[in-house]
KOLBANU-931327 format. One record per residue (C-alpha): residue number from 1; residue in one letter; chain; z, y, x negated. Coordinates in nm, 2 decimals. Layout:
  num  residu  chaine      c3      c2      c1
  NUM       A       A       Z       Y       X
...
END
This chain:
  num  residu  chaine      c3      c2      c1
    1       M       A   -0.02   -0.01    0.01
    2       T       A   -0.11    0.34   -0.14
    3       E       A    0.18    0.59   -0.19
    4       E       A    0.15    0.91    0.02
    5       K       A    0.06    1.19   -0.19
    6       V       A    0.25    1.52   -0.16
    7       R       A    0.08    1.82    0.00
    8       V       A    0.09    2.13   -0.19
    9       L       A   -0.02    2.49   -0.07
   10       V       A   -0.09    2.72   -0.37
   11       V       A   -0.01    3.08   -0.25
   12       E       A   -0.12    3.34   -0.50
   13       D       A   -0.30    3.67   -0.50
   14       D       A   -0.49    3.66   -0.85
   15       M       A   -0.77    3.42   -0.78
   16       R       A   -0.77    3.31   -1.15
   17       I       A   -0.44    3.20   -1.14
   18       S       A   -0.43    3.04   -0.81
   19       E       A   -0.74    2.81   -0.96
   20       L       A   -0.52    2.75   -1.26
   21       H       A   -0.23    2.65   -1.05
   22       Q       A   -0.46    2.42   -0.86
   23       R       A   -0.58    2.24   -1.18
   24       F       A   -0.24    2.19   -1.29
   25       V       A   -0.16    2.03   -0.95
   26       E       A   -0.47    1.80   -0.96
   27       K       A   -0.40    1.69   -1.29
   28       L       A   -0.08    1.48   -1.13
   29       A       A   -0.20    1.17   -0.91
   30       E       A    0.10    1.19   -0.68
   31       F       A    0.00    1.51   -0.56
   32       E       A   -0.27    1.69   -0.37
   33       V       A   -0.40    2.06   -0.29
   34       V       A   -0.44    2.12    0.07
   35       G       A   -0.48    2.48    0.07
   36       V       A   -0.52    2.80   -0.14
   37       A       A   -0.42    3.12    0.00
   38       N       A   -0.44    3.44   -0.18
   39       N       A   -0.25    3.67    0.06
   40       I       A    0.06    3.66    0.25
   41       A       A   -0.10    3.63    0.61
   42       D       A   -0.33    3.36    0.52
   43       A       A   -0.04    3.18    0.37
   44       S       A    0.16    3.22    0.67
   45       D       A   -0.11    3.06    0.89
   46       M       A   -0.18    2.77    0.64
   47       V       A    0.17    2.67    0.63
   48       E       A    0.19    2.64    1.01
   49       I       A   -0.13    2.46    1.04
   50       L       A   -0.17    2.22    0.75
   51       Q       A    0.22    2.15    0.72
   52       P       A    0.22    2.12    0.36
   53       D       A    0.51    1.95    0.18
   54       L       A    0.53    2.20   -0.09
   55       V       A    0.45    2.56   -0.15
   56       L       A    0.40    2.73   -0.47
   57       L       A    0.47    3.08   -0.42
   58       D       A    0.42    3.39   -0.58
   59       L       A    0.64    3.69   -0.49
   60       F       A    0.44    3.99   -0.57
   61       F       A    0.15    4.05   -0.36
   62       P       A   -0.04    4.40   -0.27
   63       E       A    0.05    4.38    0.09
   64       G       A    0.42    4.27    0.02
   65       N       A    0.64    4.03   -0.11
   66       G       A    0.65    3.65   -0.13
   67       M       A    1.02    3.65   -0.04
   68       D       A    0.93    3.73    0.29
   69       L       A    0.72    3.42    0.36
   70       L       A    1.02    3.23    0.18
   71       K       A    1.23    3.38    0.46
   72       Q       A    1.00    3.29    0.75
   73       I       A    0.96    2.94    0.63
   74       R       A    1.31    2.87    0.63
   75       S       A    1.39    3.07    0.99
   76       S       A    1.09    2.86    1.14
   77       D       A    1.24    2.52    1.01
   78       Q       A    0.90    2.44    0.85
   79       P       A    0.94    2.10    0.73
   80       C       A    0.81    2.20    0.34
   81       D       A    0.98    2.29    0.02
   82       V       A    0.92    2.60   -0.21
   83       I       A    0.87    2.62   -0.58
   84       L       A    0.84    3.00   -0.69
   85       V       A    0.58    3.07   -0.95
   86       T       A    0.63    3.43   -1.04
   87       A       A    0.65    3.71   -1.30
   88       A       A    0.97    3.86   -1.17
   89       R       A    1.23    3.81   -1.44
   90       E       A    1.51    4.01   -1.24
   91       M       A    1.85    3.81   -1.17
   92       S       A    1.83    3.96   -0.83
   93       S       A    1.52    3.76   -0.76
   94       L       A    1.62    3.44   -0.90
   95       Q       A    1.96    3.50   -0.69
   96       E       A    1.77    3.58   -0.33
   97       A       A    1.54    3.28   -0.46
   98       I       A    1.82    3.04   -0.48
   99       R       A    1.98    3.17   -0.16
  100       G       A    1.67    3.15   -0.01
  101       G       A    1.69    2.75   -0.09
  102       V       A    1.40    2.72   -0.33
  103       F       A    1.34    2.40   -0.52
  104       D       A    1.26    2.57   -0.87
  105       Y       A    1.19    2.89   -1.00
  106       I       A    0.90    2.91   -1.30
  107       I       A    0.85    3.21   -1.47
  108       K       A    0.48    3.31   -1.56
  109       P       A    0.29    3.26   -1.78
  110       V       A    0.33    2.92   -1.65
  111       F       A    0.28    2.63   -1.92
  112       F       A    0.18    2.28   -1.80
  113       P       A    0.45    2.08   -1.95
  114       R       A    0.71    2.29   -1.75
  115       F       A    0.50    2.28   -1.43
  116       Q       A    0.46    1.90   -1.47
  117       E       A    0.86    1.85   -1.49
  118       S       A    0.94    2.05   -1.17
  119       L       A    0.68    1.86   -0.99
  120       H       A    0.78    1.55   -1.09
  121       K       A    1.13    1.63   -1.03
  122       F       A    1.00    1.76   -0.68
  123       H       A    0.81    1.39   -0.62
  124       D       A    1.14    1.20   -0.71
  125       Y       A    1.31    1.40   -0.45
  126       F       A    1.02    1.35   -0.21
  127       R       A    1.02    1.01   -0.26
  128       Q       A    1.39    0.97   -0.18
  129       L       A    1.34    1.15    0.13
  130       Q       A    1.08    0.92    0.21
  131       T       A    1.29    0.61    0.13
  132       G       A    1.62    0.75    0.36
  133       G       A    1.92    0.54    0.35
  134       A       A    2.25    0.64    0.21
  135       L       A    2.30    0.81   -0.10
  136       E       A    2.50    0.72   -0.39
  137       Q       A    2.65    1.02   -0.65
  138       K       A    2.41    0.87   -0.91
  139       D       A    2.12    0.94   -0.69
  140       V       A    2.22    1.29   -0.60
  141       D       A    2.31    1.37   -0.97
  142       R       A    1.96    1.24   -1.09
  143       L       A    1.78    1.45   -0.83
  144       L       A    1.97    1.78   -0.90
  145       H       A    2.04    1.75   -1.26
  146       P       A    1.77    1.52   -1.38
  147       H       A    1.83    1.62   -1.77
  148       H       A    2.21    1.52   -1.73
  149       V       A    2.11    1.16   -1.74
  150       A       A    2.33    0.86   -1.70
  151       T       A    2.62    0.88   -1.98
  152       T       A    2.86    0.64   -2.10
  153       E       A    3.23    0.66   -1.94
  154       S       A    3.30    0.90   -2.25
  155       G       A    3.08    1.12   -2.12
  156       A       A    2.84    1.11   -2.42
  157       I       A    2.51    0.94   -2.48
  158       P       A    2.57    0.71   -2.76
  159       K       A    2.45    0.75   -3.11
  160       G       A    2.07    0.63   -3.13
  161       I       A    1.97    0.73   -2.76
  162       D       A    1.80    1.07   -2.74
  163       A       A    1.86    1.23   -2.40
  164       L       A    1.43    1.36   -2.39
  165       T       A    1.34    1.02   -2.51
  166       L       A    1.58    0.83   -2.25
  167       G       A    1.46    1.05   -1.95
  168       K       A    1.10    0.97   -2.03
  169       V       A    1.17    0.59   -1.99
  170       R       A    1.34    0.65   -1.68
  171       E       A    1.04    0.81   -1.56
  172       V       A    0.81    0.50   -1.66
  173       F       A    1.01    0.32   -1.39
  174       E       A    1.04    0.60   -1.16
  175       N       A    0.67    0.67   -1.12
  176       T       A    0.52    0.33   -1.18
  177       E       A    0.41    0.10   -0.90
  178       V       A    0.44   -0.22   -1.16
  179       S       A    0.74   -0.42   -1.02
  180       N       A    0.88   -0.50   -1.37
  181       M       A    0.79   -0.42   -1.74
  182       N       A    0.89   -0.56   -2.11
  183       A       A    1.02   -0.35   -2.39
  184       E       A    0.63   -0.37   -2.51
  185       E       A    0.49   -0.22   -2.20
  186       V       A    0.73    0.06   -2.18
  187       G       A    0.68    0.14   -2.57
  188       K       A    0.33    0.18   -2.51
  189       A       A    0.38    0.40   -2.18
  190       V       A    0.63    0.63   -2.36
  191       G       A    0.50    0.65   -2.71
  192       I       A    0.77    0.47   -2.88
  193       S       A    0.79    0.11   -3.10
  194       R       A    0.87   -0.17   -2.89
  195       S       A    1.24   -0.23   -3.07
  196       T       A    1.31    0.13   -2.99
  197       A       A    1.19    0.10   -2.62
  198       R       A    1.39   -0.21   -2.62
  199       R       A    1.75   -0.02   -2.73
  200       Y       A    1.66    0.25   -2.43
  201       L       A    1.62   -0.04   -2.17
  202       E       A    1.92   -0.22   -2.25
  203       F       A    2.12    0.11   -2.23
  204       L       A    1.97    0.16   -1.90
  205       V       A    2.09   -0.19   -1.81
  206       T       A    2.44   -0.10   -1.89
  207       E       A    2.41    0.22   -1.72
  208       G       A    2.28    0.01   -1.38
  209       F       A    1.97    0.21   -1.39
  210       L       A    1.75   -0.13   -1.44
  211       K       A    1.84   -0.50   -1.44
  212       A       A    1.69   -0.76   -1.70
  213       D       A    1.51   -1.08   -1.59
  214       L       A    1.43   -1.36   -1.84
  215       I       A    1.09   -1.50   -1.74
  216       Y       A    0.98   -1.84   -1.85
  217       G       A    0.63   -1.89   -1.92
  218       V       A    0.44   -2.21   -1.98
  219       V       A    0.52   -2.21   -2.37
  220       G       A    0.68   -2.00   -2.61
  221       R       A    1.00   -1.82   -2.57
  222       P       A    1.13   -1.67   -2.26
  223       E       A    1.02   -1.30   -2.19
  224       R       A    1.27   -1.03   -2.13
  225       R       A    1.16   -0.80   -1.82
  226       Y       A    1.33   -0.52   -1.67
  227       L       A    1.32   -0.40   -1.31
  228       R       A    1.45   -0.05   -1.14
  229       I       A    1.77   -0.12   -0.92
  230       G       A    1.75    0.02   -0.59
END
């Protein structure tokens, strides 16, 4: 069964920038652009008609402020989330955005790695919504604090485990449709050696994010494969 894509509306008055953001979105297989609006009035209509899951919203428009559209979306209970993509650097703008319930706040100029990180985080959140069910604290922490990855009881990541690499290994299991993987496959996906991947995988087993199974083939030693829990 094909996973439902996240439907994105790009709202940006500069056509060149809106095209750039559209191309950024189209690089991510889990997302699709359903509309591009270059003014607030069109954006308001598109939100109502297209019912996007996510709006990438600028703040500054010749005819007004994108914050007004954010407030309109919230007051009308539109079933969509908003990521602000703006040149606004004032603390007051960030504060107002947070109070308005934005999912993220990205400052222009936008660089793809930061953009990708934000959308991957949103996709994780979106999938959790589709799955439903009761949340554990670890689910909330993973969604709201993705960089504060699982830690040991002492509260520190053990020596030999890098937080950034650990996050990438976790993403392999969060974004793949493969039911289970071995250390070699994960290593290739992340760009690390098999032995390094094995170290991170075993750590995630101890943290309860993965479980490990021994798969017995026709010949040779049993293969240790890893499966995400939940």
